[in-house]
N, C-alpha and C positions, 0 to 999 in steps of 0.2 A: 737120115737127117741129123746133122751135128748139133752141138749145144747152141751155137750161135744162131743157126737157122730156127731152132725151136724157140729161142728167146724172142727173136724178131717176129716169129709167127704169133706168139702170145700177144705182142703189142698190136699187131694188125687185127687180131681177133678180139681185142679188148678183154683178154683173159689174164693179163699180167696182174699179179698182186704185189704191192709195194709195202715194205717195212721201213719205218723212219725212226731211228734211235736219237732221241733228243727232240723235245717239242717246245723249243724256245722260239725266239724271233726269226730263226732260220728254218727249223723243222716244221713248225706249225703252218706257215704260208705254203710250204711245199706240199704238206698233207692236204690242205684245202684245194690247191691247184690240181693235183692228181685225182683227188676224189671227185671234183667237179667235172673233170675230163672223162669220168666213167671208169676209173681204175680203183678197185678196193684198196684201202690203205690201213695198215696196222701201225698205230702210233705207239711208241714205247718211251716211257720216261720213268725214272726212279722216284720222281717227286709225286707222291700220292695226292697232294693237294691239287696239283695241275690236272692229274687224271680225273679227279672228282669233278672239277670245274668243267672239263671238256665233256665228260659223260653227261653233264646237265645241259650241254650246249652253250656254255659260257666261254668267253675268250679273255685271256690275260695279256695278249699281245696287242698293242695299240693299233697296228695296221691291219689287224684281222677282225672284222666285225663279228660279234657274237651270233648274228643271224646266219652267217656263213657256216660257222661251226655247228650250230644247231641243225642246219639244213643237211650237212653231210652225215651227222650222227643219226638223225631221224631216218635218213634214207638207207642207213646201213652200210654206206660206202666208207665210213671212218670208224675204226674201233680203237679207242685210246685205252692203254693198259700199261701196267708196270711189269707184265709178264713177257720175258724174252722168248718164251716158247712160241710166240707168234712168228718168230724168225723162220720156223720150220715151214710155214705156209707162204712165205714171201719169196717172190722170184727176184726182186731187186731190194737191196738194203742200203739205205742212205744214212750215213753217220753224221749227225749234226750236233755234236757235244761241245761243251766249252773247252777252250784252250787258253787258260789264264797264264799269268806269270807267277812264279813262286816268290816267296819273301826275298829271295836273293836275286830276283829279276831274271831267273832262268826259265825256259819253257816248261810248263807243266802239262804234259800230255797224258797224265794218268787216266783221264776220262776216255781218251782214245784207246789206251791199253786195256782198260776194263771192258769197253765195248767189244773189242776184237777178241778178248779171251772168252767172252760169252758167245760170240759168233762161232768161234772154233768148236763149240760143243755140238753144232748142228751140221747136217749134211749140206754141203755147199755146191754140189754138182748142179750146174745149170744156172747158178745165181750170179747176179751182178752186185758187186760191193762198190760203193762210191763214198769216199771221204769228202765232206764239205767243210769240215772244221779247219780254220786257218792254222798253218803250222810251218815248220822250217822245211826247206827243200830236202827231199830224201825220206821224209817220214812214211809216205805211203808204201814204199818198197822196203825200207829198213824195218818198220814196225809191223805193218799189216801183212805184206806179202811173205815176209820171213816166217811169221807165225802160222799163217794159213797153209803155207807150203809144207810145213812139218807133217801135216796129215796126208801128204802124198798127192795133193791136188796140183794139177798143172794149170798155171795161169794162162788164160787165152784159149784154153781147150775145155778143161773141166769147169772152171769158173772164170769170171771176168772182174778186173779190178781197175778202178780209175780214181782220179782226183778232180773235183770240180769246185772251185772256191765260191763261197757265198759272196754276193755283192749287194747285200741288203743295206739300204740307207734309211733307217727308221724316220717316218714322218714325211718322206719325200713324196710329192704328188705327181711330178712330171715323168718319173720312171718307176716301173713296177717289175714284178717277177717276170712277166711276159715280155716287156719291151726292153729289158736290160739284157744285152748279149751274154750268153753263158759260156765261159771258158772251161775246157776240160781236156785232160790228157790221160791216156790209158797206159798200162804197163806194156801191152802189145797193141798191134793195129786192130785186132778183133775187139779188144777191150774198149778202145776208143770208139769204134763203130757202134757197138752195142750201147754204150753210154750216150752217145750222140742221138741214137734213135729214141732212147728213153726221154731225154730232156727236150727233144723236138716236139714232144706232146704238149709241153706247157710253156716253152719259150719261143720267141720269134726267130732268134738267130743263135746258132751254136757255133762257137769258135774253137776249133780243135788245135792243140799244140802237140809237139813231138813226144812228150813223156809226162809222167806224173810230176816229176821234179820241175819241169818247165811250167806246168800249171801252178804248182805251189809257189814258184818264184814270181809268176805274174801277179798273184794276190799281194805278195810282199812288196813288189815294186809299186803297185798302185798306192798302197798306204804309206810306204816310205816316202814316195813323192810328195804326198800331202804333208807328212810330218816335217820333212826337211824344209819345204817351202813355208809352212807356218812358222817354223823356227826362224827362218830368214826374216819374215815380215815382223815377227815379234821383236827381233833384234833391231830392225829398222825403226820400229815404234819407240824403242828405248833411245836410239840415236836421235830421232826427231825431237823427242822430249828434251834431250840435252841441248839440241840446237835451237830450241824454241819454235819448232815447226809442228804443224798439224799433220800427223801421219795419214789421217783419213783423206785430207785434201790431196796429199801427195799420191796416194793410191788411186784416187778418182781421176786425177789428171793423167797419170801414167796409163790408166786403162783405156784412154782414148786412142792409144796407138793400135792400129788395126792388125798388127802382126808382132811377133817376138815378145809379147808380154801377156801374162795370165794373172789376173788379180787374186791374191790371197789376202786375208784380213787378220789383224792381230786380235788377241783375246787374253783372257786371264789364265790360260793354260789349256793343255789338251785333255779331252775327255772322251768317253764312249767305249765301245767294245772292241775297236780296231786300231785307231790311229796311235794311241799311246803304247799299245802292246805289240802289234805286228812287227814293226821295225826291230824290236828287241829280239824277236825270234831269228831274224836274219843276222843281226849282229852277233848273237850267241853262236850260231852255226859257223860264222866266219872266224870267230875266235878259235874254234877247234881246228881250223885250217891255217892257223898262225897268220891271220890277217885282221887288221883293225879297221872296222867300218867307221871311218872318221866322220863322215857327214852325219851318219845316224847318231853317233855319240854326242857330237857337238849340238845337233838340233835338240836332242833329248835334254842336254844341259840347259839350253836357252828356254825351252818350253817348260821344264820343271821349275825354273826360276820365276816364272811369271806370277804365281800366287804370292810369293814374297814381294815382288815388285808392286803388286796391287795393294798389299797391306801397307807398304811404305807410303803409297799415295794416300791411303786412308789416314795414316798417322800424321803425315804432313798437313793434310787438309784440316784435321782436328786441331793441330798445333797452331795453325793460322787463326783459328777461332778461340785460342787460349784454352783448349780442352785437351786433357791427356786421354790417351786411348783407354787407359785403365778406368773401368766403371762407365765408360761411354756406352750409350745404347746404339747398337748398330743393327740395321735391318738389311738382310741379303734378299734381293729380289731375283728369283729364279735359281734353283739349285740343280737343275738338270744340266747335262753336258752340252745341250744345244737347245734352241727354242722350239716350243710346240711339240715336245715329246715328254714321256714320263720316265725317262731313263737317267738314273743318277750314277751309273757305273763310271768310275774314274773321273767323276766331275770335279773340275777345279774348285767349285764352290765348297766342297768338303775340306779341301786343303786350306782355303781362305778362312773358313770358319774355325778350323783347328788353330791356325796361326793367331787369329784374333783372340780366341779363348786363352791361348798361352800368354797373351799380353794383358789379360785381365779384362777384356771387353765383355759386355753383356750382349750376346748375339741372339737374334731371332731371324726367322726367315718366312717368306711368303712364296708359294708356288701353286698355281692353279692345277698343276698336274701331280703334285706330290703332297701327301698328307703328313709324312714323318720321315726323318732321317736319323741316323745314329752317327755321332761324332764324339770321339774321346770318351767312349763308354757312356755317353749321354744320349738320350732320345729327345729330339726336338720335333715339335709339332708346328705345322704351318699356322700362322696367326692371321687374323682378319686384317684386310687392307682397308683402312678407313682414315679419316682426317685425324682422329685422336692418335692412332698409331704413328702416322707420319709426323704429327706435331711433336710427339715426345721422343722421336728418334734423332740422335745426334748426327748420324751419317747413314745414308742409303747406298748400298753397293749393288749395281746392276750386273749380274753375272750371266743370266739367260734372258734375252730380250723377247719374251713371249709376245705374240701378236695381240693377245687379249689385254695387255696393260695399256692404260690411258696415260701416256707419258706427259701430256700437257697438264693433266690433273695432278700427277705425282710431282712434277717439277714445281708446280704452284704451291704445294703444301710442304715441300721438303726444305730443310735448312741447308743440308750439304749432300751432294750426290757424287759418287765416284762411278763414272760410266765406262765400263770395260768393253762395251759392244757398239758404241756410237749410236745408241738408241735415241738420244736426244739431239741428233744432228740438225734437225729443223726447228729446234726450239731455242729461242733466245732467252737465256737466263744467266745470271752471274753466280749461281751456286753450284755449278757443275765442274768437276775435275775429270778431264778425259784421260783415257789410257795414254 
């Protein structure tokens, strides 16, 4: 019996053990899904605080209930640890580590490199390695395969290697890990078959592509598509403002066309773990091939400009009330990158707050999902949202339109509101400046 047959046999017999490196918003849901399906999971993360929380059956990922974590920990199906030695007991190893941008906006794959160097210390015969972290096309083979092959392992025979991009959308209720199709590509046909068999345990549909690079490109296309279209509609919003038109009305009417149009909506800038970052991975890769990704760079310019554009709206609104922005009290409502999540990564609210501080404004924020943020080496704590706070505020800026906000009540007690999300679309009031 060859290594592929042995691996598939372990799946069929429920004997497969799974190691997951990185227990964030991608790795932890995978751990829960596999453990609940009856497969022992070794969770590995260098963050000791996370490990302590998980060991107590607590969750720090919004979409993963603590009750689920407690259930798989108490049952012995999930073992969280910072010890990479558990790789030795794992038949499949999923790498779910961060891939941020460096200060120069180049890809930072140091977390992948570190994980692979640790992997290389163990016997990989019969193991499946899957990279889930978003990265540029070619990473799986150039970084992971090249290093693991140095030990004499033959890919597709001694071990298996695939790439399968995460498609997590935090806070989304209509699609989850099971119902969202899983794209994957292996280095060899056997690698693809083995990885597909593994993921078929926890997802409804597995979509295979011809290679790891193809799978890496799929993920980048998905998020570049969103970034470019958001850049387009943000520019349309600016154009509509100059033309004296309501961009929200324009989009709503255009959306009635049953074909050839897909609505995207403007906002104060891009945020989150994917959309602002992933297209830059692709642009960086193409620069090395002497090609300029013009759509990506142009969209990035437009989207990066939006916080400045919003601040100008605030300044103009205050000027109309004969108030300078300096020393004005400004309240930011919602500092997460999108509504009803607790994630502030790359949130445009942070840029808007920084720009307002630079102009001398007195800035506060309220967010039901966030207790504190750090901007400009200062720590800001969420304030109570009451009539007194609203009454003493010169301008309210809506950045994240959380469902829990009572917009009627806010509009009634506010002097001036800059609405970047069309949250007040059904409220008739004269104190609102739209995007």
